[in-house]
C-alpha positions in Angstrom: 5.5 -69.6 21.1 5.3 -73.4 21.5 2.4 -73.6 19.0 4.7 -72.6 16.1 3.2 -69.1 15.8 5.4 -66.2 16.5 4.4 -63.7 19.2 4.7 -60.8 16.6 2.5 -62.6 14.1 -0.1 -63.4 16.8 -0.2 -59.8 18.0 -0.4 -58.5 14.4 -3.3 -60.8 13.6 -5.2 -59.7 16.7 -4.5 -56.0 16.1 -7.0 -56.3 13.3 -9.8 -57.4 15.7 -11.5 -54.3 17.1 -11.8 -54.4 20.9 -13.6 -52.1 23.4 -11.2 -50.3 25.7 -12.1 -50.8 29.4 -10.5 -50.3 32.8 -11.0 -52.9 35.5 -11.1 -51.2 38.9 -11.0 -52.5 42.5 -10.9 -50.9 45.9 -9.0 -52.0 49.0 -9.0 -50.1 52.3 -10.3 -47.0 50.5 -7.4 -47.1 47.9 -8.4 -47.5 44.2 -6.6 -49.8 41.8 -7.1 -50.1 38.0 -5.7 -51.5 34.8 -6.6 -51.2 31.1 -8.0 -54.3 29.5 -9.0 -55.1 25.9 -10.0 -58.7 26.7 -13.5 -58.2 28.0 -16.8 -59.5 26.8 -20.3 -60.5 28.0 -20.5 -64.2 28.7 -24.1 -64.9 29.8 -27.4 -63.0 30.1 -28.9 -65.4 32.7 -27.2 -65.1 35.0 -25.5 -61.8 33.8 -21.8 -62.7 33.5 -18.8 -61.0 32.0 -15.2 -62.1 31.6 -12.0 -60.2 31.7 -8.4 -61.2 31.3 -5.9 -59.8 33.8 -2.2 -60.1 33.8 -0.8 -62.5 36.4 1.5 -59.7 37.6 -1.3 -57.1 37.9 -1.7 -55.3 41.2 -5.4 -54.9 40.3 -5.7 -58.7 39.9 -4.2 -59.1 43.5 -6.9 -56.8 44.9 -9.7 -58.4 42.9 -8.6 -61.8 44.2 -8.6 -60.4 47.8 -11.9 -58.5 47.7 -13.7 -60.8 45.2 -15.2 -57.8 43.4 -14.3 -55.5 40.5 -15.7 -52.7 38.4 -15.6 -52.6 34.7 -15.5 -49.1 33.1 -16.1 -49.1 29.3 -14.3 -46.0 28.2 -15.9 -43.4 25.9 -14.3 -41.9 22.8 -12.6 -39.0 24.5 -10.9 -41.2 27.2 -7.8 -42.5 25.3 -5.5 -40.7 27.8 -7.2 -42.6 30.6 -6.6 -45.9 28.8 -2.9 -45.1 28.4 -2.6 -44.0 32.1 -4.1 -47.3 33.3 -2.1 -49.4 30.9 1.1 -48.5 32.8 2.3 -49.5 36.2 2.2 -47.3 39.2 0.2 -46.3 42.2 -1.0 -42.8 41.1 -3.2 -43.6 38.2 -6.4 -42.2 39.8 -4.8 -38.8 40.7 -5.5 -37.1 37.4 -9.0 -38.5 36.6 -12.5 -37.9 37.8 -13.9 -40.9 39.6 -16.3 -41.8 42.4 -17.1 -44.8 44.5 -20.3 -46.6 43.5 -21.3 -50.0 45.0 -17.9 -50.0 46.8 -16.0 -49.8 43.5 -14.2 -47.0 41.6 -16.4 -45.8 38.7 -14.6 -43.6 36.2 -16.7 -40.5 35.3 -17.9 -40.1 31.7 -17.3 -43.8 30.8 -19.9 -45.0 28.3 -20.7 -48.1 30.4 -20.0 -49.3 33.9 -20.6 -52.7 35.6 -20.1 -53.8 39.2 -19.2 -57.4 39.5 -18.6 -60.1 42.1 -16.0 -62.7 41.1 -17.7 -65.9 39.9 -14.7 -67.9 38.9 -11.1 -67.8 37.7 -9.4 -69.8 35.0 -5.8 -70.0 33.9 -5.0 -68.2 30.6 -1.3 -68.3 29.9 0.3 -65.1 31.3 -3.2 -63.9 32.3 -6.0 -65.0 34.5 -9.5 -65.2 33.1 -11.9 -63.8 35.7 -15.7 -64.2 35.3 -17.9 -61.8 37.1 -21.5 -61.8 38.1 -22.9 -58.4 37.3 -24.7 -56.9 40.3 -25.2 -53.4 38.9 -24.7 -51.7 35.6 -25.3 -48.3 33.9 -24.8 -47.1 30.3 -24.8 -43.7 28.5 -25.1 -42.7 24.9 -21.5 -41.6 24.7 -19.6 -43.3 21.8 -17.1 -46.0 23.0 -13.4 -46.0 22.6 -12.2 -48.9 20.5 -8.7 -50.2 19.9 -8.0 -51.4 16.3 -4.7 -51.8 14.4 -2.7 -50.5 17.3 -4.6 -47.2 17.5 -7.8 -45.8 19.1 -10.9 -45.5 17.0 -14.5 -44.5 17.5 -17.4 -46.2 15.7 -19.0 -43.8 13.2 -15.9 -41.6 13.1 -14.4 -41.0 9.6 
């Protein structure tokens, strides 16, 4: 890394920062796309904006750029396998999970939260693109979230 910090040390440091586990989804010609992200946060309440970081090589990013829309599925505590499935590459990620189309976007069943977004802006972010989205619809449940911390999954309140 040109800043004098090793990639391993950088990753180790950020592994101690708990992050919600989410799947960004998009739909093109009736075909769903998705990828797991840990870089996601609310940005603004008025207007309601979120930001996500997507890898430059992501097929999902290509669809988001084309359609200018994305869904954000905040996974619940029992969905660690979904997180792992969507962290990989491939075209068959949606075959083994329950999902439905809502607002023209894939919504993963039993996620603790879901947001439908229209792309507001894109910013360069090293090997990622930071995408800001205007939230046009959202829902939440009382299911506990899935959190990634110290390279493992965790649920708040779990001992």
